[in-house]
C-alpha positions as CSV (number, residue, x, y, z in Angstrom):
1,M,-48.0,-27.9,-16.4
2,L,-46.1,-29.6,-19.1
3,T,-43.2,-31.8,-18.2
4,I,-40.3,-32.0,-20.6
5,V,-37.6,-34.8,-20.2
6,V,-34.0,-33.6,-20.9
7,D,-31.3,-36.2,-21.7
8,A,-28.4,-34.8,-19.5
9,M,-26.0,-37.3,-21.2
10,G,-26.7,-36.4,-24.8
11,G,-24.1,-34.6,-26.9
12,D,-20.4,-33.9,-27.2
13,N,-20.5,-31.2,-24.5
14,A,-22.8,-33.1,-21.9
15,P,-23.8,-33.0,-19.2
16,A,-22.4,-29.4,-18.5
17,C,-23.9,-27.6,-21.4
18,V,-27.2,-29.6,-21.0
19,V,-27.5,-28.5,-17.3
20,E,-26.7,-24.9,-18.3
21,G,-29.1,-24.9,-21.1
22,T,-31.8,-26.4,-18.9
23,I,-31.5,-23.8,-16.2
24,E,-31.4,-20.9,-18.8
25,A,-34.7,-22.2,-20.3
26,L,-36.5,-22.3,-16.9
27,R,-35.3,-18.9,-15.7
28,E,-35.9,-17.3,-19.0
29,S,-39.3,-18.9,-19.4
30,G,-40.4,-18.0,-16.0
31,N,-41.0,-21.6,-14.9
32,R,-43.9,-22.1,-17.4
33,F,-43.0,-25.8,-17.7
34,E,-41.4,-28.4,-15.6
35,I,-38.1,-30.1,-16.6
36,L,-37.0,-33.7,-15.6
37,L,-33.3,-33.9,-16.2
38,I,-32.2,-37.5,-16.5
39,G,-28.6,-38.8,-16.5
40,Q,-25.8,-40.2,-14.4
41,E,-26.0,-39.0,-10.8
42,D,-22.3,-38.8,-10.2
43,K,-21.7,-36.5,-13.1
44,V,-25.0,-34.4,-13.1
45,T,-25.4,-33.7,-9.4
46,P,-22.1,-31.8,-8.8
47,L,-23.2,-29.5,-11.7
48,L,-26.5,-28.9,-10.3
49,Q,-25.0,-28.1,-6.9
50,Q,-23.3,-25.1,-8.4
51,H,-26.7,-23.3,-9.0
52,D,-29.4,-22.0,-6.7
53,L,-32.4,-24.3,-7.8
54,T,-34.8,-23.5,-5.1
55,S,-37.2,-21.5,-7.2
56,L,-37.1,-23.6,-10.5
57,N,-39.3,-26.3,-11.7
58,L,-36.6,-28.8,-12.0
59,R,-36.3,-32.5,-11.0
60,F,-33.5,-35.0,-11.5
61,M,-33.7,-38.7,-12.2
62,H,-30.8,-41.2,-12.1
63,A,-30.1,-43.3,-15.3
64,P,-26.9,-45.4,-14.9
65,E,-26.3,-46.1,-18.6
66,V,-25.4,-43.9,-21.5
67,V,-26.0,-44.4,-25.2
68,T,-22.8,-42.9,-26.9
69,M,-22.3,-41.6,-30.3
70,E,-20.3,-44.7,-31.1
71,D,-23.1,-47.2,-30.2
72,I,-25.0,-49.0,-32.9
73,P,-28.5,-47.6,-32.6
74,A,-30.6,-50.8,-32.6
75,T,-28.1,-52.7,-30.3
76,A,-27.9,-49.7,-27.8
77,V,-31.7,-49.5,-27.5
78,K,-32.0,-53.2,-26.8
79,T,-29.0,-53.5,-24.4
80,K,-29.1,-50.3,-22.5
81,Q,-32.6,-50.2,-21.0
82,E,-31.4,-48.1,-18.1
83,S,-30.0,-45.4,-20.3
84,S,-31.2,-41.8,-20.1
85,L,-32.3,-42.0,-23.7
86,V,-34.6,-45.2,-23.2
87,K,-35.8,-44.3,-19.6
88,G,-36.7,-40.8,-20.8
89,L,-38.6,-42.0,-23.7
90,K,-40.5,-44.6,-21.6
91,L,-41.6,-41.7,-19.3
92,C,-43.3,-40.2,-22.3
93,K,-44.9,-43.5,-23.3
94,A,-46.3,-43.8,-19.8
95,K,-47.8,-40.2,-20.0
96,E,-45.5,-39.1,-17.1
97,A,-43.9,-36.6,-19.4
98,D,-45.0,-34.7,-22.4
99,A,-41.9,-34.5,-24.5
100,F,-38.3,-35.8,-24.7
101,V,-35.2,-33.7,-25.7
102,S,-31.6,-35.0,-26.5
103,A,-28.6,-33.9,-28.4
104,G,-27.1,-37.5,-28.3
105,N,-26.9,-40.3,-30.9
106,T,-29.6,-39.3,-33.7
107,G,-29.8,-43.0,-35.0
108,A,-30.2,-44.3,-31.6
109,Q,-32.9,-41.7,-30.6
110,M,-34.9,-42.6,-33.8
111,A,-34.6,-46.2,-33.1
112,A,-35.7,-45.8,-29.4
113,S,-38.6,-43.4,-30.3
114,L,-39.8,-46.0,-32.8
115,F,-39.3,-48.9,-30.3
116,V,-40.8,-47.1,-27.3
117,L,-43.3,-44.5,-28.7
118,G,-44.3,-46.3,-31.9
119,R,-45.7,-44.6,-35.0
120,L,-48.6,-42.3,-35.2
121,P,-51.6,-44.0,-37.1
122,G,-51.1,-44.2,-40.8
123,V,-47.4,-43.3,-40.8
124,L,-45.2,-45.8,-42.8
125,R,-41.9,-44.3,-41.5
126,P,-41.0,-41.4,-39.2
127,T,-38.8,-38.7,-40.7
128,I,-36.5,-35.9,-39.8
129,Y,-35.9,-32.6,-41.6
130,A,-33.4,-29.8,-41.4
131,Y,-33.5,-26.0,-41.8
132,F,-31.9,-24.2,-44.7
133,P,-31.8,-20.3,-45.3
134,R,-33.3,-18.8,-48.4
135,I,-33.3,-15.5,-50.2
136,G,-35.9,-13.3,-48.7
137,E,-37.9,-14.1,-45.4
138,G,-38.5,-17.4,-43.9
139,L,-36.8,-20.7,-44.0
140,T,-36.7,-23.8,-46.3
141,N,-36.9,-27.4,-44.8
142,I,-35.3,-30.4,-46.5
143,V,-36.7,-33.8,-45.8
144,D,-35.5,-36.4,-45.3
145,V,-31.9,-35.8,-44.0
146,G,-30.8,-39.0,-42.9
147,A,-33.3,-41.0,-41.0
148,N,-34.4,-43.0,-44.0
149,V,-31.8,-43.8,-46.6
150,D,-33.6,-46.4,-48.5
151,C,-37.0,-44.9,-49.4
152,K,-39.9,-45.9,-51.5
153,P,-41.9,-43.3,-53.4
154,E,-44.8,-43.5,-50.9
155,N,-42.4,-42.7,-48.0
156,L,-41.3,-39.4,-49.7
157,V,-44.9,-38.5,-50.3
158,Q,-45.6,-39.0,-46.6
159,F,-42.6,-37.0,-45.6
160,A,-43.9,-34.1,-47.7
161,E,-47.4,-34.4,-46.1
162,M,-46.1,-34.5,-42.7
163,L,-43.7,-31.6,-43.1
164,T,-46.6,-29.7,-44.7
165,I,-48.6,-30.1,-41.6
166,Y,-45.7,-29.1,-39.4
167,Q,-45.1,-25.9,-41.4
168,R,-48.7,-25.0,-41.3
169,Y,-49.2,-25.4,-37.6
170,A,-45.8,-25.0,-36.0
171,A,-44.1,-22.6,-38.4
172,Q,-47.2,-20.7,-39.2
173,I,-46.7,-20.9,-43.0
174,E,-50.2,-20.5,-44.5
175,K,-49.4,-22.3,-47.8
176,P,-46.3,-24.6,-47.8
177,V,-44.8,-25.3,-51.2
178,A,-43.1,-28.6,-52.0
179,G,-40.7,-29.5,-54.6
180,L,-39.1,-32.9,-55.5
181,L,-35.3,-32.5,-55.8
182,N,-34.2,-34.0,-59.2
183,I,-31.6,-33.5,-62.0
184,G,-34.1,-31.3,-63.9
185,E,-37.4,-29.6,-63.8
186,E,-39.2,-31.6,-66.4
187,E,-41.7,-34.3,-65.3
188,G,-39.8,-37.2,-67.0
189,K,-36.4,-36.5,-65.4
190,G,-34.5,-38.7,-63.0
191,P,-34.7,-42.4,-62.3
192,E,-37.9,-44.4,-62.2
193,F,-38.0,-44.1,-58.4
194,L,-38.3,-40.3,-58.7
195,K,-40.7,-40.5,-61.6
196,Q,-43.1,-42.6,-59.5
197,T,-42.6,-40.2,-56.6
198,Y,-43.6,-37.3,-58.9
199,K,-46.9,-38.9,-59.9
200,L,-47.8,-39.7,-56.2
201,L,-46.8,-36.2,-55.2
202,Q,-49.3,-34.9,-57.9
203,E,-52.0,-37.1,-56.4
204,A,-51.5,-35.7,-53.0
205,D,-51.6,-32.2,-54.4
206,R,-55.0,-33.1,-56.2
207,E,-56.1,-34.2,-52.8
208,N,-55.1,-31.0,-51.2
209,K,-52.8,-32.6,-48.7
210,I,-49.7,-30.7,-50.2
211,N,-49.0,-27.9,-52.7
212,F,-46.6,-29.6,-55.1
213,I,-45.0,-27.5,-57.8
214,G,-43.0,-30.3,-59.5
215,N,-39.2,-31.0,-59.8
216,I,-36.7,-28.6,-58.5
217,E,-32.9,-28.5,-58.9
218,G,-30.1,-27.9,-56.5
219,H,-29.9,-24.1,-57.2
220,D,-33.6,-23.8,-56.0
221,I,-32.8,-24.9,-52.4
222,L,-31.6,-21.4,-51.3
223,S,-33.7,-19.4,-53.8
224,G,-36.9,-19.4,-51.8
225,K,-38.9,-21.1,-54.6
226,V,-40.1,-23.8,-52.2
227,T,-40.6,-24.1,-48.5
228,I,-40.2,-28.0,-48.7
229,V,-37.4,-29.8,-50.5
230,V,-38.3,-33.5,-50.7
231,C,-35.5,-36.1,-51.2
232,D,-34.3,-39.4,-49.6
233,G,-32.1,-39.4,-46.5
234,L,-28.9,-40.1,-48.5
235,V,-29.3,-37.0,-50.7
236,G,-30.7,-34.8,-47.9
237,N,-27.9,-35.7,-45.4
238,T,-25.2,-35.0,-48.0
239,I,-26.7,-31.6,-48.7
240,L,-27.0,-30.9,-44.9
241,K,-23.4,-31.8,-44.2
242,F,-22.3,-29.8,-47.1
243,G,-24.3,-26.7,-46.1
244,E,-23.0,-26.9,-42.6
245,S,-19.4,-26.7,-44.0
246,I,-20.0,-23.6,-46.0
247,P,-19.5,-20.9,-43.3
248,H,-16.3,-22.5,-42.0
249,F,-14.8,-23.0,-45.5
250,L,-15.5,-19.5,-46.6
251,G,-14.3,-18.0,-43.4
252,S,-11.0,-19.9,-43.7
253,L,-10.6,-18.4,-47.2
254,L,-11.5,-14.9,-46.0
255,K,-9.1,-14.7,-42.9
256,P,-5.7,-14.9,-44.6
257,V,-6.9,-12.5,-47.3
258,M,-8.0,-9.9,-44.6
259,Q,-4.7,-10.5,-42.6
260,K,-2.6,-9.9,-45.7
261,L,-4.5,-6.7,-46.6
262,V,-3.9,-5.3,-43.0
263,V,-0.3,-6.3,-42.9
264,S,0.3,-4.5,-46.3
265,G,-1.4,-1.5,-45.2
266,Q,-4.2,-1.6,-47.7
267,L,-6.9,-2.1,-45.1
268,E,-7.2,-0.6,-41.6
269,P,-7.5,-3.0,-38.6
270,A,-10.9,-1.3,-37.9
271,A,-12.2,-1.8,-41.4
272,A,-11.1,-5.4,-41.3
273,A,-12.9,-6.0,-38.0
274,L,-16.1,-4.5,-39.5
275,A,-15.7,-6.8,-42.6
276,G,-15.3,-9.8,-40.4
277,Q,-18.5,-8.8,-38.5
278,A,-20.5,-8.4,-41.7
279,F,-19.3,-11.8,-42.7
280,K,-20.6,-13.4,-39.6
281,D,-23.9,-11.6,-40.0
282,I,-24.2,-12.8,-43.5
283,F,-23.9,-16.5,-42.4
284,E,-26.1,-16.0,-39.3
285,P,-29.1,-17.8,-41.1
286,F,-26.9,-20.9,-41.2
287,D,-26.8,-20.9,-37.4
288,V,-28.8,-24.0,-36.4
289,E,-28.5,-23.4,-32.7
290,K,-31.3,-20.7,-32.8
291,F,-33.7,-23.6,-33.6
292,G,-32.0,-25.9,-31.2
293,G,-33.2,-29.2,-32.7
294,V,-35.9,-30.7,-34.8
295,P,-38.7,-33.3,-33.9
296,F,-39.1,-36.7,-35.4
297,L,-42.2,-36.5,-37.5
298,G,-44.4,-39.5,-37.4
299,V,-43.6,-40.9,-33.9
300,D,-46.4,-41.2,-31.4
301,G,-45.0,-38.5,-29.1
302,I,-42.6,-35.4,-29.0
303,S,-39.0,-36.5,-29.5
304,I,-36.7,-33.6,-30.3
305,V,-33.1,-34.3,-31.5
306,G,-30.3,-31.7,-31.6
307,H,-26.7,-31.6,-33.1
308,G,-24.2,-33.4,-31.2
309,R,-22.1,-30.2,-30.8
310,S,-25.1,-28.4,-29.2
311,S,-24.2,-25.6,-26.8
312,S,-26.4,-24.5,-23.8
313,R,-28.1,-22.0,-26.2
314,A,-29.1,-24.8,-28.5
315,I,-30.3,-27.1,-25.6
316,K,-32.5,-24.1,-24.4
317,N,-34.0,-23.7,-27.8
318,M,-34.6,-27.5,-28.1
319,I,-36.7,-27.3,-25.0
320,Y,-38.7,-24.4,-26.4
321,M,-39.2,-26.4,-29.6
322,A,-40.7,-29.2,-27.4
323,E,-43.0,-26.9,-25.8
324,H,-44.1,-25.4,-29.1
325,M,-44.9,-28.9,-30.6
326,I,-47.0,-29.8,-27.7
327,E,-48.8,-26.6,-27.8
328,Q,-49.5,-26.6,-31.5
329,R,-50.8,-30.2,-31.4
330,V,-48.7,-31.2,-34.5
331,N,-48.9,-34.9,-34.0
332,E,-52.6,-34.6,-33.7
333,H,-52.9,-33.0,-37.0
334,I,-50.7,-35.5,-38.6
335,A,-52.7,-38.3,-37.3
336,E,-55.9,-36.8,-38.6
337,V,-54.6,-36.4,-42.0
338,L,-52.7,-39.7,-42.5
339,S,-55.0,-42.0,-40.6
């Protein structure tokens, strides 16, 4: 049976939402895996005592220290060896667990994953991607989205290769399509860094490691033209945070307009309610909680990170993501290609 370590102290709503999401995952899945919840005993145990756990594959481990969102990643990993983050990853390194899940400090989790688990053979730098909606069916992934700000061309090529493998085996996309985000579609566009990246991506395409269609522009991200958008972490993280702000921004514009129409009698309250629900449905593809979190691609183990604002639903789906990564043997496929 698979054992998944869940960081009870990770996230803005921890540990309450983590405990709820963990129990939901076990009950919904029919106990098809075991969960080891790790965190501060005085905070987690009272929450666990509120539930009937007799039939659940759930264990608890005490970890006295917590890596907070304010901690400097590298410093926290070195100085907080008894934290739920570090202890949980060490269990995976020792093969006492199969995966680690946390909604805590992303930078610290990346640093700890590198320090404790190490890299897969052939990997220069691990990376992290994000989901974006698209016109038509399926989803687009952007890589990198903040794990690597200062990238070399060969780093971006490996990101595309690793995400291609992930999409083939974990997302069941038969032929992933990668595009390099640039200021124009022409081959000679952009700074020297992107020109070099373009050539290396072409080479990877000729070696059948990726399916590269060339440069793409910002308007192509949501169009469905590609399944993989390649960029450095600074650009990717900026796009990600901008995308996350779109539903709230448009909602804040819509609400006063709808209220004004209702007050003036131009729109019935029932019609306004329907319009509001339609608006929510339109932006459902932007809901990151249905995926829960994403794996760090390139580390020698399964380390899943979620949004700091993760709810119990997101925690539950992160656990499912960890299970899926193990079953699809994504890391083994990455190692086979890159080594």
